[in-house]
ZADO-1210 file (C-alpha; in nm, 4 decimals, padded with zeros to 6 digits):
<atoms>
<atom x="10.4431" y="02.5399" z="01.6711" code="UNK" pos="1"/>
<atom x="10.7048" y="02.2633" z="01.6608" code="UNK" pos="2"/>
<atom x="10.6805" y="02.2528" z="01.2803" code="UNK" pos="3"/>
<atom x="10.7388" y="02.6282" z="01.2605" code="UNK" pos="4"/>
<atom x="11.0490" y="02.6012" z="01.4816" code="UNK" pos="5"/>
<atom x="11.1777" y="02.3098" z="01.2722" code="UNK" pos="6"/>
<atom x="11.1343" y="02.5009" z="00.9466" code="UNK" pos="7"/>
<atom x="11.3064" y="02.8044" z="01.0967" code="UNK" pos="8"/>
<atom x="11.6004" y="02.5945" z="01.2154" code="UNK" pos="9"/>
<atom x="11.6352" y="02.4332" z="00.8747" code="UNK" pos="10"/>
<atom x="11.6257" y="02.7736" z="00.7061" code="UNK" pos="11"/>
<atom x="11.9094" y="02.8996" z="00.9273" code="UNK" pos="12"/>
<atom x="12.1203" y="02.5913" z="00.8539" code="UNK" pos="13"/>
<atom x="12.0663" y="02.6301" z="00.4796" code="UNK" pos="14"/>
<atom x="12.1631" y="02.9968" z="00.4967" code="UNK" pos="15"/>
<atom x="12.4777" y="02.9194" z="00.6938" code="UNK" pos="16"/>
<atom x="12.5688" y="02.6448" z="00.4516" code="UNK" pos="17"/>
<atom x="12.5328" y="02.8840" z="00.1605" code="UNK" pos="18"/>
<atom x="12.7779" y="03.1369" z="00.3031" code="UNK" pos="19"/>
<atom x="13.0206" y="02.9110" z="00.4863" code="UNK" pos="20"/>
<atom x="13.3235" y="02.8019" z="00.2779" code="UNK" pos="21"/>
<atom x="13.3658" y="02.4302" z="00.2303" code="UNK" pos="22"/>
<atom x="13.6776" y="02.2541" z="00.3565" code="UNK" pos="23"/>
<atom x="13.7755" y="02.1723" z="-00.0024" code="UNK" pos="24"/>
<atom x="13.7806" y="02.5382" z="-00.1064" code="UNK" pos="25"/>
<atom x="13.9685" y="02.6378" z="00.2076" code="UNK" pos="26"/>
<atom x="14.2365" y="02.3783" z="00.1365" code="UNK" pos="27"/>
<atom x="14.2599" y="02.4787" z="-00.2288" code="UNK" pos="28"/>
<atom x="14.3152" y="02.8440" z="-00.1451" code="UNK" pos="29"/>
<atom x="14.5535" y="02.7848" z="00.1457" code="UNK" pos="30"/>
<atom x="14.8957" y="02.9342" z="00.0831" code="UNK" pos="31"/>
<atom x="15.1693" y="02.6835" z="00.0073" code="UNK" pos="32"/>
<atom x="15.4968" y="02.6512" z="00.1975" code="UNK" pos="33"/>
<atom x="15.7089" y="02.9683" z="00.1855" code="UNK" pos="34"/>
<atom x="16.0720" y="02.9495" z="00.0750" code="UNK" pos="35"/>
<atom x="16.3651" y="03.1909" z="00.0860" code="UNK" pos="36"/>
<atom x="16.6272" y="03.1961" z="-00.1896" code="UNK" pos="37"/>
<atom x="16.9854" y="03.1271" z="-00.0910" code="UNK" pos="38"/>
<atom x="17.1312" y="03.4047" z="-00.3036" code="UNK" pos="39"/>
<atom x="17.4925" y="03.3048" z="-00.2422" code="UNK" pos="40"/>
<atom x="17.4290" y="02.9608" z="-00.3905" code="UNK" pos="41"/>
<atom x="17.1871" y="03.0453" z="-00.6719" code="UNK" pos="42"/>
<atom x="17.2544" y="03.1446" z="-01.0301" code="UNK" pos="43"/>
<atom x="17.0718" y="03.2911" z="-01.3304" code="UNK" pos="44"/>
<atom x="17.2967" y="03.2578" z="-01.6326" code="UNK" pos="45"/>
<atom x="17.2744" y="03.3146" z="-02.0072" code="UNK" pos="46"/>
<atom x="17.4529" y="03.1829" z="-02.3156" code="UNK" pos="47"/>
<atom x="17.4384" y="03.3522" z="-02.6559" code="UNK" pos="48"/>
<atom x="17.6280" y="03.3348" z="-02.9834" code="UNK" pos="49"/>
<atom x="17.7980" y="03.6688" z="-03.0429" code="UNK" pos="50"/>
<atom x="18.0001" y="03.6997" z="-03.3655" code="UNK" pos="51"/>
<atom x="18.0151" y="03.3213" z="-03.3782" code="UNK" pos="52"/>
<atom x="18.1522" y="03.2868" z="-03.0279" code="UNK" pos="53"/>
<atom x="17.9743" y="03.1728" z="-02.7131" code="UNK" pos="54"/>
<atom x="17.9172" y="03.4609" z="-02.4730" code="UNK" pos="55"/>
<atom x="17.8185" y="03.3721" z="-02.1197" code="UNK" pos="56"/>
<atom x="17.7046" y="03.5816" z="-01.8288" code="UNK" pos="57"/>
<atom x="17.4958" y="03.6034" z="-01.5154" code="UNK" pos="58"/>
<atom x="17.2159" y="03.8228" z="-01.3859" code="UNK" pos="59"/>
<atom x="17.1636" y="03.9186" z="-01.0221" code="UNK" pos="60"/>
<atom x="16.8580" y="03.7759" z="-00.8485" code="UNK" pos="61"/>
<atom x="16.6956" y="03.9903" z="-00.5816" code="UNK" pos="62"/>
<atom x="16.6768" y="03.7131" z="-00.3229" code="UNK" pos="63"/>
<atom x="16.5449" y="03.9364" z="-00.0441" code="UNK" pos="64"/>
<atom x="16.2310" y="04.0514" z="-00.2274" code="UNK" pos="65"/>
<atom x="16.1554" y="03.7143" z="-00.3897" code="UNK" pos="66"/>
<atom x="15.8203" y="03.5562" z="-00.3070" code="UNK" pos="67"/>
<atom x="15.8194" y="03.1784" z="-00.3361" code="UNK" pos="68"/>
<atom x="15.5255" y="02.9786" z="-00.2045" code="UNK" pos="69"/>
<atom x="15.5410" y="02.6267" z="-00.3408" code="UNK" pos="70"/>
<atom x="15.4198" y="02.2840" z="-00.2361" code="UNK" pos="71"/>
<atom x="15.3985" y="01.9871" z="-00.4752" code="UNK" pos="72"/>
<atom x="15.0860" y="01.8796" z="-00.2853" code="UNK" pos="73"/>
<atom x="14.9262" y="02.2234" z="-00.3038" code="UNK" pos="74"/>
<atom x="14.9933" y="02.3609" z="-00.6498" code="UNK" pos="75"/>
<atom x="14.6702" y="02.5615" z="-00.6386" code="UNK" pos="76"/>
<atom x="14.8111" y="02.7602" z="-00.3450" code="UNK" pos="77"/>
<atom x="15.1560" y="02.8009" z="-00.5023" code="UNK" pos="78"/>
<atom x="15.2905" y="03.1216" z="-00.6518" code="UNK" pos="79"/>
<atom x="15.6277" y="03.2810" z="-00.7240" code="UNK" pos="80"/>
<atom x="15.7516" y="03.6306" z="-00.8007" code="UNK" pos="81"/>
<atom x="16.1221" y="03.6977" z="-00.8500" code="UNK" pos="82"/>
<atom x="16.2899" y="04.0256" z="-00.9448" code="UNK" pos="83"/>
<atom x="16.6016" y="04.0235" z="-01.1600" code="UNK" pos="84"/>
<atom x="16.8496" y="04.3121" z="-01.1593" code="UNK" pos="85"/>
<atom x="16.9179" y="04.3569" z="-01.5304" code="UNK" pos="86"/>
<atom x="17.1814" y="04.6224" z="-01.4658" code="UNK" pos="87"/>
<atom x="17.3646" y="04.3869" z="-01.2331" code="UNK" pos="88"/>
<atom x="17.4718" y="04.1421" z="-01.5031" code="UNK" pos="89"/>
<atom x="17.8284" y="04.0190" z="-01.5331" code="UNK" pos="90"/>
<atom x="18.0081" y="03.8756" z="-01.8363" code="UNK" pos="91"/>
<atom x="18.3684" y="03.8296" z="-01.9461" code="UNK" pos="92"/>
<atom x="18.2801" y="03.9742" z="-02.2893" code="UNK" pos="93"/>
<atom x="18.3681" y="04.3439" z="-02.3266" code="UNK" pos="94"/>
<atom x="18.1341" y="04.3750" z="-02.6261" code="UNK" pos="95"/>
<atom x="17.8471" y="04.2417" z="-02.4214" code="UNK" pos="96"/>
<atom x="17.9323" y="04.4696" z="-02.1280" code="UNK" pos="97"/>
<atom x="17.9379" y="04.7724" z="-02.3598" code="UNK" pos="98"/>
<atom x="17.6258" y="04.6929" z="-02.5640" code="UNK" pos="99"/>
<atom x="17.3781" y="04.5097" z="-02.3416" code="UNK" pos="100"/>
<atom x="17.2971" y="04.8156" z="-02.1234" code="UNK" pos="101"/>
<atom x="17.1974" y="05.0197" z="-02.4321" code="UNK" pos="102"/>
<atom x="16.8337" y="05.1095" z="-02.5025" code="UNK" pos="103"/>
<atom x="16.8057" y="04.8749" z="-02.8018" code="UNK" pos="104"/>
<atom x="16.9238" y="04.5808" z="-02.5955" code="UNK" pos="105"/>
<atom x="16.8468" y="04.5496" z="-02.2219" code="UNK" pos="106"/>
<atom x="16.7906" y="04.9233" z="-02.1635" code="UNK" pos="107"/>
<atom x="16.9092" y="04.8877" z="-01.8061" code="UNK" pos="108"/>
<atom x="16.8936" y="05.2628" z="-01.7367" code="UNK" pos="109"/>
<atom x="16.5187" y="05.2874" z="-01.7984" code="UNK" pos="110"/>
<atom x="16.4301" y="04.9322" z="-01.6912" code="UNK" pos="111"/>
<atom x="16.6815" y="04.8125" z="-01.4317" code="UNK" pos="112"/>
<atom x="16.4535" y="04.5362" z="-01.3007" code="UNK" pos="113"/>
<atom x="16.2743" y="04.2486" z="-01.4737" code="UNK" pos="114"/>
<atom x="16.0275" y="04.0178" z="-01.3033" code="UNK" pos="115"/>
<atom x="15.9245" y="03.6569" z="-01.3451" code="UNK" pos="116"/>
<atom x="15.5987" y="03.5460" z="-01.1850" code="UNK" pos="117"/>
<atom x="15.3770" y="03.2391" z="-01.1989" code="UNK" pos="118"/>
<atom x="15.0616" y="03.1098" z="-01.0332" code="UNK" pos="119"/>
<atom x="14.9797" y="02.8177" z="-01.2630" code="UNK" pos="120"/>
<atom x="15.1771" y="02.4962" z="-01.2052" code="UNK" pos="121"/>
<atom x="15.1472" y="02.1374" z="-01.3250" code="UNK" pos="122"/>
<atom x="15.3219" y="01.8124" z="-01.2369" code="UNK" pos="123"/>
<atom x="15.4840" y="01.6548" z="-01.5443" code="UNK" pos="124"/>
<atom x="15.6724" y="01.3664" z="-01.3833" code="UNK" pos="125"/>
<atom x="15.8816" y="01.2667" z="-01.0843" code="UNK" pos="126"/>
<atom x="16.0294" y="01.5917" z="-00.9487" code="UNK" pos="127"/>
<atom x="15.9438" y="01.7664" z="-01.2758" code="UNK" pos="128"/>
<atom x="15.6965" y="02.0508" z="-01.3162" code="UNK" pos="129"/>
<atom x="15.5686" y="02.3095" z="-01.5603" code="UNK" pos="130"/>
<atom x="15.4989" y="02.6737" z="-01.4763" code="UNK" pos="131"/>
<atom x="15.2893" y="02.8923" z="-01.7041" code="UNK" pos="132"/>
<atom x="15.4715" y="03.2091" z="-01.6078" code="UNK" pos="133"/>
<atom x="15.5095" y="03.5631" z="-01.7325" code="UNK" pos="134"/>
<atom x="15.8097" y="03.7888" z="-01.7768" code="UNK" pos="135"/>
<atom x="15.7888" y="04.1622" z="-01.7161" code="UNK" pos="136"/>
<atom x="16.0732" y="04.3121" z="-01.9171" code="UNK" pos="137"/>
<atom x="16.1428" y="04.6588" z="-02.0606" code="UNK" pos="138"/>
<atom x="15.7932" y="04.7817" z="-01.9793" code="UNK" pos="139"/>
<atom x="15.6085" y="04.4900" z="-02.1404" code="UNK" pos="140"/>
<atom x="15.4819" y="04.1549" z="-02.0143" code="UNK" pos="141"/>
<atom x="15.5405" y="03.8325" z="-02.2046" code="UNK" pos="142"/>
<atom x="15.4147" y="03.4781" z="-02.1568" code="UNK" pos="143"/>
<atom x="15.6987" y="03.2531" z="-02.0449" code="UNK" pos="144"/>
<atom x="15.6348" y="02.8781" z="-02.0106" code="UNK" pos="145"/>
<atom x="15.8973" y="02.7266" z="-01.7829" code="UNK" pos="146"/>
<atom x="15.9559" y="02.3527" z="-01.7354" code="UNK" pos="147"/>
<atom x="16.1682" y="02.2840" z="-01.4285" code="UNK" pos="148"/>
<atom x="16.2922" y="02.0202" z="-01.1886" code="UNK" pos="149"/>
<atom x="16.2649" y="02.0481" z="-00.8128" code="UNK" pos="150"/>
<atom x="16.4292" y="01.8341" z="-00.5473" code="UNK" pos="151"/>
<atom x="16.3151" y="01.8877" z="-00.1878" code="UNK" pos="152"/>
<atom x="16.5277" y="01.7456" z="00.0917" code="UNK" pos="153"/>
<atom x="16.3942" y="01.8339" z="00.4347" code="UNK" pos="154"/>
<atom x="16.4131" y="02.2115" z="00.4772" code="UNK" pos="155"/>
<atom x="16.6105" y="02.2646" z="00.1574" code="UNK" pos="156"/>
<atom x="16.5170" y="02.2676" z="-00.2098" code="UNK" pos="157"/>
<atom x="16.7025" y="02.2876" z="-00.5401" code="UNK" pos="158"/>
<atom x="16.5330" y="02.4060" z="-00.8593" code="UNK" pos="159"/>
<atom x="16.6787" y="02.3874" z="-01.2103" code="UNK" pos="160"/>
<atom x="16.5419" y="02.5141" z="-01.5388" code="UNK" pos="161"/>
<atom x="16.6655" y="02.5921" z="-01.8869" code="UNK" pos="162"/>
<atom x="16.4719" y="02.7875" z="-02.1471" code="UNK" pos="163"/>
<atom x="16.5543" y="02.9361" z="-02.4875" code="UNK" pos="164"/>
<atom x="16.4325" y="03.2895" z="-02.5537" code="UNK" pos="165"/>
<atom x="16.4015" y="03.4367" z="-02.9016" code="UNK" pos="166"/>
<atom x="16.5291" y="03.7919" z="-02.8522" code="UNK" pos="167"/>
<atom x="16.3111" y="03.9112" z="-03.1402" code="UNK" pos="168"/>
<atom x="16.0011" y="03.8150" z="-02.9406" code="UNK" pos="169"/>
<atom x="16.1084" y="04.0322" z="-02.6474" code="UNK" pos="170"/>
<atom x="16.2448" y="04.3139" z="-02.8681" code="UNK" pos="171"/>
<atom x="16.6123" y="04.2909" z="-02.7817" code="UNK" pos="172"/>
<atom x="16.8646" y="04.4263" z="-03.0321" code="UNK" pos="173"/>
<atom x="16.6118" y="04.4545" z="-03.3134" code="UNK" pos="174"/>
<atom x="16.7232" y="04.8015" z="-03.4265" code="UNK" pos="175"/>
<atom x="17.0958" y="04.7351" z="-03.4427" code="UNK" pos="176"/>
<atom x="17.0926" y="04.3656" z="-03.5384" code="UNK" pos="177"/>
<atom x="16.7476" y="04.2624" z="-03.6676" code="UNK" pos="178"/>
<atom x="16.8849" y="03.9902" z="-03.8980" code="UNK" pos="179"/>
<atom x="17.1014" y="03.8340" z="-03.6272" code="UNK" pos="180"/>
<atom x="17.4194" y="03.8979" z="-03.8231" code="UNK" pos="181"/>
<atom x="17.6150" y="03.9521" z="-03.5006" code="UNK" pos="182"/>
<atom x="17.4098" y="03.8088" z="-03.2162" code="UNK" pos="183"/>
<atom x="17.2065" y="03.4916" z="-03.2572" code="UNK" pos="184"/>
<atom x="16.8337" y="03.5319" z="-03.1970" code="UNK" pos="185"/>
<atom x="16.8190" y="03.2381" z="-02.9590" code="UNK" pos="186"/>
<atom x="16.9514" y="03.3005" z="-02.6088" code="UNK" pos="187"/>
<atom x="16.9583" y="03.0213" z="-02.3532" code="UNK" pos="188"/>
<atom x="16.8800" y="03.1094" z="-01.9930" code="UNK" pos="189"/>
<atom x="16.9773" y="02.8644" z="-01.7194" code="UNK" pos="190"/>
<atom x="16.8341" y="02.8824" z="-01.3691" code="UNK" pos="191"/>
<atom x="16.9762" y="02.7143" z="-01.0603" code="UNK" pos="192"/>
<atom x="16.8043" y="02.8164" z="-00.7366" code="UNK" pos="193"/>
<atom x="16.8739" y="02.6888" z="-00.3893" code="UNK" pos="194"/>
<atom x="16.6207" y="02.7725" z="-00.1203" code="UNK" pos="195"/>
<atom x="16.5278" y="02.6920" z="00.2360" code="UNK" pos="196"/>
<atom x="16.1977" y="02.6853" z="00.4196" code="UNK" pos="197"/>
<atom x="16.0977" y="02.9988" z="00.6060" code="UNK" pos="198"/>
</atoms>
């Protein structure tokens, strides 16, 4: 009788062990620290060659809807999703203001919002990281690798990144200027985000 009870008890423990999550998995899947973007002190800018001249501008980041969960010690539980108001760009260039909203360029009427998201992060050095992100833009989604730096000081954080986009790869201005006779194909995007812990 004792042997039967012992076998039964062991069977129950094995069954519980099979369905109970391990501490390692629980820690891996735990959500990382949540952050809120300080929209007043953050910037998403661009630089492009337009008719041989540098044209600069800025896009509006939707700080309120942004989802940022990030912890250098819990990259597996980190994820970001940030909306960008394409129609809310500003630039001192009249040509850019007149042409960028058009369908062949940013098509801001049909696609007023772009989105950058990432769930895959790697440490590349001291305060330096790499995000294998994706960009949702003009109804399509593109892979967007993003190296960045991050400095965390108490409840505040500052993130900086710079990436060059080939506008041909994201189908910008390819009907009106496919040979880049007016606007260079390479556009640099600079990101400076300030955030605070929620």
